[in-house]
C-alpha positions as CSV (number, residue, x, y, z in Angstrom):
1,X,0.0,0.0,0.0
2,X,1.3,3.4,-1.0
3,X,1.9,5.7,2.0
4,X,-0.6,8.6,2.3
5,X,-1.4,11.6,4.6
6,X,-4.5,11.5,6.7
7,X,-6.6,14.5,7.7
8,X,-9.7,14.9,9.8
9,X,-11.1,18.4,9.2
10,X,-13.5,20.2,11.6
11,X,-16.3,20.5,9.1
12,X,-17.6,19.4,5.7
13,X,-16.6,22.6,3.9
14,X,-13.0,22.3,5.1
15,X,-13.0,18.7,3.9
16,X,-14.3,19.7,0.5
17,X,-11.6,22.3,0.1
18,X,-8.9,20.0,1.2
19,X,-9.8,17.4,-1.4
20,X,-10.5,19.9,-4.2
21,X,-7.1,21.4,-3.7
22,X,-5.3,18.1,-4.2
23,X,-5.9,16.0,-7.4
24,X,-4.5,12.9,-5.7
25,X,-6.8,12.9,-2.7
26,X,-10.0,11.1,-1.7
27,X,-12.7,11.3,1.0
28,X,-12.8,8.5,3.6
29,X,-16.2,7.5,4.9
30,X,-17.0,3.9,5.8
31,X,-14.0,2.8,3.7
32,X,-15.4,-0.6,2.8
33,X,-14.6,-0.1,-0.9
34,X,-11.7,2.3,-0.7
35,X,-9.6,0.2,1.7
36,X,-9.8,-2.8,-0.6
37,X,-8.6,-0.6,-3.5
38,X,-5.7,0.8,-1.3
39,X,-4.6,-2.8,-0.6
40,X,-4.9,-3.8,-4.3
41,X,-3.0,-0.8,-5.5
42,X,-6.1,0.3,-7.6
43,X,-6.3,3.5,-5.5
44,X,-3.1,5.4,-4.7
45,X,-4.1,8.7,-3.1
46,X,-1.5,11.0,-1.5
47,X,-4.2,12.3,1.0
48,X,-7.2,10.8,2.7
49,X,-9.7,13.2,4.2
50,X,-12.0,11.7,6.9
51,X,-15.6,12.8,6.6
52,X,-17.1,10.1,8.8
53,X,-18.5,12.6,11.4
54,X,-18.9,15.6,9.1
55,X,-22.3,14.8,7.6
56,X,-25.6,13.8,9.2
57,X,-26.1,10.3,10.5
58,X,-29.8,10.9,10.9
59,X,-32.9,9.9,8.9
60,X,-35.5,12.6,9.1
61,X,-39.1,13.0,7.9
62,X,-39.7,15.6,5.2
63,X,-42.8,17.7,5.4
64,X,-44.1,16.1,2.2
65,X,-43.9,12.6,3.6
66,X,-40.6,11.6,2.1
67,X,-37.3,10.9,4.0
68,X,-34.0,12.8,4.1
69,X,-31.1,10.4,4.7
70,X,-27.9,11.8,6.0
71,X,-24.8,10.7,4.1
72,X,-23.3,9.2,7.3
73,X,-26.2,6.9,8.0
74,X,-24.9,3.4,8.1
75,X,-26.4,0.9,5.7
76,X,-27.5,-1.4,8.6
77,X,-29.3,1.5,10.3
78,X,-31.1,2.5,7.1
79,X,-32.2,-1.0,6.5
80,X,-33.6,-1.4,10.0
81,X,-35.4,2.0,10.2
82,X,-39.2,1.3,10.6
83,X,-40.1,4.2,8.3
84,X,-38.0,2.8,5.5
85,X,-39.4,-0.7,5.9
86,X,-42.9,0.7,5.8
87,X,-42.7,3.4,3.2
88,X,-39.8,2.2,1.0
89,X,-39.4,-1.6,1.6
90,X,-37.4,-1.8,-1.7
91,X,-34.6,0.2,0.1
92,X,-34.4,-2.2,3.0
93,X,-34.5,-5.2,0.8
94,X,-31.7,-3.9,-1.5
95,X,-29.5,-3.1,1.5
96,X,-30.0,-6.5,3.2
97,X,-29.1,-8.3,-0.1
98,X,-25.7,-6.7,-0.2
99,X,-22.4,-7.5,1.5
100,X,-22.4,-8.8,5.1
101,X,-23.7,-7.6,8.4
102,X,-20.3,-6.4,9.4
103,X,-19.8,-4.4,6.2
104,X,-23.3,-2.9,6.4
105,X,-22.4,-1.7,9.9
106,X,-19.6,0.4,8.4
107,X,-20.8,1.3,4.9
108,X,-22.6,4.7,4.6
109,X,-25.5,6.0,2.5
110,X,-23.3,8.6,0.9
111,X,-20.5,6.2,0.1
112,X,-22.4,3.1,-1.0
113,X,-23.6,4.5,-4.4
114,X,-20.1,5.6,-5.1
115,X,-18.4,2.2,-4.9
116,X,-16.5,1.3,-8.0
117,X,-17.0,-1.7,-10.3
118,X,-16.0,-5.2,-9.2
119,X,-14.7,-6.0,-12.7
120,X,-11.9,-8.5,-12.2
121,X,-9.7,-6.6,-14.7
122,X,-10.3,-3.3,-12.9
123,X,-9.1,-4.8,-9.7
124,X,-6.0,-6.5,-11.2
125,X,-3.4,-3.8,-11.7
126,X,-1.4,-6.1,-14.0
127,X,-4.1,-6.0,-16.7
128,X,-5.0,-3.1,-19.1
129,X,-8.1,-1.3,-18.0
130,X,-9.5,2.0,-19.3
131,X,-11.3,2.7,-16.1
132,X,-8.2,2.4,-14.0
133,X,-5.7,3.7,-16.6
134,X,-7.4,5.6,-19.4
135,X,-6.2,4.6,-22.9
136,X,-4.7,1.3,-21.8
137,X,-7.5,-0.8,-23.3
138,X,-10.4,-3.0,-21.9
139,X,-9.3,-6.5,-21.0
140,X,-12.9,-7.5,-20.3
141,X,-13.8,-7.2,-24.0
142,X,-13.1,-10.7,-25.3
143,X,-12.3,-11.9,-21.8
144,X,-14.4,-13.1,-18.8
145,X,-17.7,-11.3,-19.0
146,X,-20.1,-13.2,-16.7
147,X,-20.6,-10.1,-14.6
148,X,-20.4,-7.5,-17.3
149,X,-22.8,-5.0,-19.0
150,X,-25.4,-5.8,-21.6
151,X,-26.9,-2.3,-21.7
152,X,-25.2,1.1,-22.3
153,X,-21.7,-0.2,-22.7
154,X,-19.1,1.2,-25.1
155,X,-16.0,0.0,-26.9
156,X,-13.9,1.4,-24.0
157,X,-15.6,-0.3,-21.1
158,X,-18.2,-3.0,-20.3
159,X,-18.0,-2.9,-16.5
160,X,-21.1,-2.8,-14.3
161,X,-22.0,-0.8,-11.3
162,X,-22.2,-3.0,-8.1
163,X,-24.4,-1.1,-5.6
164,X,-27.7,-2.6,-4.7
165,X,-28.8,0.5,-2.8
166,X,-28.2,2.6,-5.9
167,X,-30.6,0.5,-8.0
168,X,-33.4,1.0,-5.4
169,X,-32.7,4.8,-5.2
170,X,-32.8,5.1,-9.0
171,X,-36.3,3.4,-9.0
172,X,-37.5,5.8,-6.3
173,X,-36.7,9.1,-8.0
174,X,-34.3,10.0,-5.2
175,X,-32.3,13.2,-5.2
176,X,-28.6,13.7,-4.1
177,X,-27.5,16.7,-2.2
178,X,-23.8,17.7,-2.8
179,X,-21.4,20.2,-1.3
180,X,-18.5,21.4,-3.5
181,X,-16.0,24.2,-3.4
182,X,-18.5,26.4,-5.3
183,X,-21.4,25.6,-3.0
184,X,-24.3,23.2,-2.9
185,X,-26.3,21.5,-5.7
186,X,-28.9,18.9,-6.0
187,X,-28.7,16.0,-8.6
188,X,-31.5,13.6,-9.6
189,X,-30.2,10.2,-8.6
190,X,-30.8,8.8,-12.1
191,X,-28.3,11.5,-13.4
192,X,-25.6,10.9,-10.7
193,X,-23.9,8.0,-12.5
194,X,-22.5,8.0,-16.1
195,X,-22.5,5.5,-18.9
196,X,-18.8,4.8,-19.9
197,X,-18.7,6.4,-23.4
198,X,-15.1,7.3,-24.1
199,X,-14.4,8.3,-20.4
200,X,-15.0,5.1,-18.4
201,X,-12.7,6.3,-15.7
202,X,-15.4,8.8,-14.6
203,X,-18.1,7.0,-12.8
204,X,-20.3,9.9,-11.8
205,X,-21.1,13.5,-12.7
206,X,-19.5,14.7,-9.5
207,X,-16.5,17.0,-9.7
208,X,-13.3,16.2,-7.8
209,X,-13.9,17.5,-4.3
210,X,-17.7,17.3,-4.3
211,X,-19.1,15.5,-1.3
212,X,-22.5,13.9,-1.0
213,X,-24.2,15.3,2.2
214,X,-27.6,13.7,2.0
215,X,-30.0,11.7,-0.2
216,X,-33.7,12.6,-0.3
217,X,-36.4,10.1,-1.2
218,X,-39.8,11.7,-2.2
219,X,-43.2,10.4,-1.1
220,X,-43.7,8.1,-4.1
221,X,-47.2,6.4,-3.7
222,X,-46.1,3.1,-5.4
223,X,-43.1,2.9,-3.1
224,X,-45.1,1.2,-0.2
225,X,-45.7,-1.7,-2.6
226,X,-42.1,-2.3,-3.7
227,X,-39.6,-5.2,-4.0
228,X,-36.0,-5.8,-4.7
229,X,-34.9,-9.1,-6.3
230,X,-31.2,-10.0,-6.7
231,X,-29.9,-13.0,-8.6
232,X,-26.3,-14.0,-7.7
233,X,-24.0,-17.0,-7.8
234,X,-24.2,-17.6,-4.1
235,X,-26.6,-16.7,-1.3
236,X,-24.5,-14.0,0.3
237,X,-21.6,-11.6,-0.2
238,X,-21.9,-11.8,-4.0
239,X,-22.6,-9.1,-6.5
240,X,-25.7,-9.2,-8.8
241,X,-25.7,-11.1,-12.0
242,X,-29.0,-9.2,-12.5
243,X,-31.3,-7.4,-10.1
244,X,-34.7,-5.6,-10.2
245,X,-36.1,-2.9,-8.1
246,X,-39.9,-2.4,-8.7
247,X,-42.6,-0.3,-7.2
248,X,-46.1,-0.4,-8.5
249,X,-49.6,1.0,-7.9
250,X,-52.4,-1.2,-9.3
251,X,-56.1,-0.3,-9.5
252,X,-58.7,-2.9,-10.6
253,X,-56.0,-4.9,-12.3
254,X,-54.5,-2.0,-14.2
255,X,-51.1,-0.6,-13.5
256,X,-51.7,3.1,-12.8
257,X,-48.1,3.8,-11.9
258,X,-44.8,2.0,-11.9
259,X,-41.1,2.5,-11.3
260,X,-38.4,0.0,-12.4
261,X,-34.6,-0.1,-12.2
262,X,-32.1,-2.9,-13.0
263,X,-28.7,-3.8,-11.5
264,X,-25.9,-5.9,-12.8
265,X,-26.5,-5.0,-16.4
266,X,-24.9,-1.5,-17.0
267,X,-22.2,0.9,-16.0
268,X,-24.9,2.7,-13.8
269,X,-28.1,1.7,-12.1
270,X,-30.4,1.2,-15.1
271,X,-33.7,3.0,-14.9
272,X,-36.1,1.0,-17.1
273,X,-38.1,3.8,-18.7
274,X,-39.1,1.8,-21.7
275,X,-40.5,-1.0,-19.6
276,X,-42.4,1.6,-17.4
277,X,-43.9,3.1,-20.5
278,X,-45.1,-0.3,-21.8
279,X,-46.7,-1.2,-18.4
280,X,-48.2,2.1,-17.3
281,X,-52.0,2.0,-18.0
282,X,-51.9,-1.7,-19.0
283,X,-53.4,-4.7,-17.4
284,X,-51.1,-6.6,-15.0
285,X,-50.6,-9.7,-17.0
286,X,-47.6,-11.9,-17.6
287,X,-47.8,-11.2,-21.4
288,X,-47.5,-7.4,-20.6
289,X,-44.6,-8.1,-18.2
290,X,-42.7,-10.0,-20.9
291,X,-43.5,-7.2,-23.4
292,X,-42.0,-4.7,-21.0
293,X,-38.8,-6.7,-20.6
294,X,-38.5,-7.2,-24.4
295,X,-38.9,-3.4,-24.9
296,X,-36.2,-2.6,-22.3
297,X,-33.8,-5.2,-23.6
298,X,-34.2,-4.4,-27.3
299,X,-30.8,-2.8,-27.5
300,X,-28.9,-5.3,-25.3
301,X,-25.5,-6.2,-26.6
302,X,-24.1,-9.5,-25.4
303,X,-21.4,-12.0,-25.9
304,X,-21.0,-15.7,-25.2
305,X,-20.2,-15.0,-21.5
306,X,-23.1,-12.8,-20.6
307,X,-25.9,-13.6,-23.1
308,X,-27.7,-15.5,-20.3
309,X,-28.5,-12.2,-18.7
310,X,-31.2,-11.4,-21.2
311,X,-33.5,-14.4,-20.3
312,X,-32.4,-14.2,-16.7
313,X,-33.4,-10.6,-16.3
314,X,-36.7,-11.2,-18.2
315,X,-37.6,-14.0,-15.8
316,X,-36.6,-12.0,-12.8
317,X,-38.6,-9.0,-13.9
318,X,-41.7,-11.1,-14.5
319,X,-41.3,-12.7,-11.1
320,X,-41.1,-9.4,-9.3
321,X,-43.9,-7.8,-11.2
322,X,-46.2,-10.8,-10.4
323,X,-45.6,-9.9,-6.7
324,X,-46.0,-6.1,-6.8
325,X,-48.9,-6.2,-9.3
326,X,-50.8,-9.0,-7.6
């Protein structure tokens, strides 16, 4: 591990300024992803700035019935919160499907969506990787692709985003509050992460030095009837082959409103707008569920290693929709 300097500023603005002033610096929150990358040599910062106690660790009710989640809220606390379980069960289910109890006790709401890909080539510093070293090439293309993207990929990167929480937040129209050197801004969660394009090294739209301070979840009526389903190679501590976050409102057998997002299939949490459009106002039948999957996966690009994801995601979506639209 490369030696680095550690700082613990007195407030969030001081932390932001410290990171913004040093291109080779990073924020340290729960550290569950960053520490792994320090050990592997993937991350080699000169400076780590501790923000563990500089943002809120509270979950507060918004006047409109939504929730504001401080960036320092631990994943285990968020999953256990009674308001979350009642109003947004998809959030609790997504969190409990990820990592282990010990890691959830450390991981934070602000940090979890920013974790980096688990692509084996990204984590192996002996192999070319455009995400780790821009311009070096993508070893995954033509390589081992079981966990790789089938939607929104590019010739420069086919990695997938690993966060389960992020998939649920994308489905719930969440908003991200950010503090940077130039002040505060709010970003729709669906716009936080990027597709790889020709700059796969940049995971999000955040500028260097910008810090997530809170995530707001609006009072979405379908959210009370929501599910998260994750398909993986083993029962725990495994990343999604595919996952589905779904929230639906059904009246007299007709889907009046629906929100869908997929995980394990793209460089970002994939909001399934096409599938939503197919289903909204339609009867909750298996034929319509399959038509929605077909519409969303129309542009999927696969190879021999990950072609199974298309039928697997279709079956998973149909299964989840049968539950939330029953």
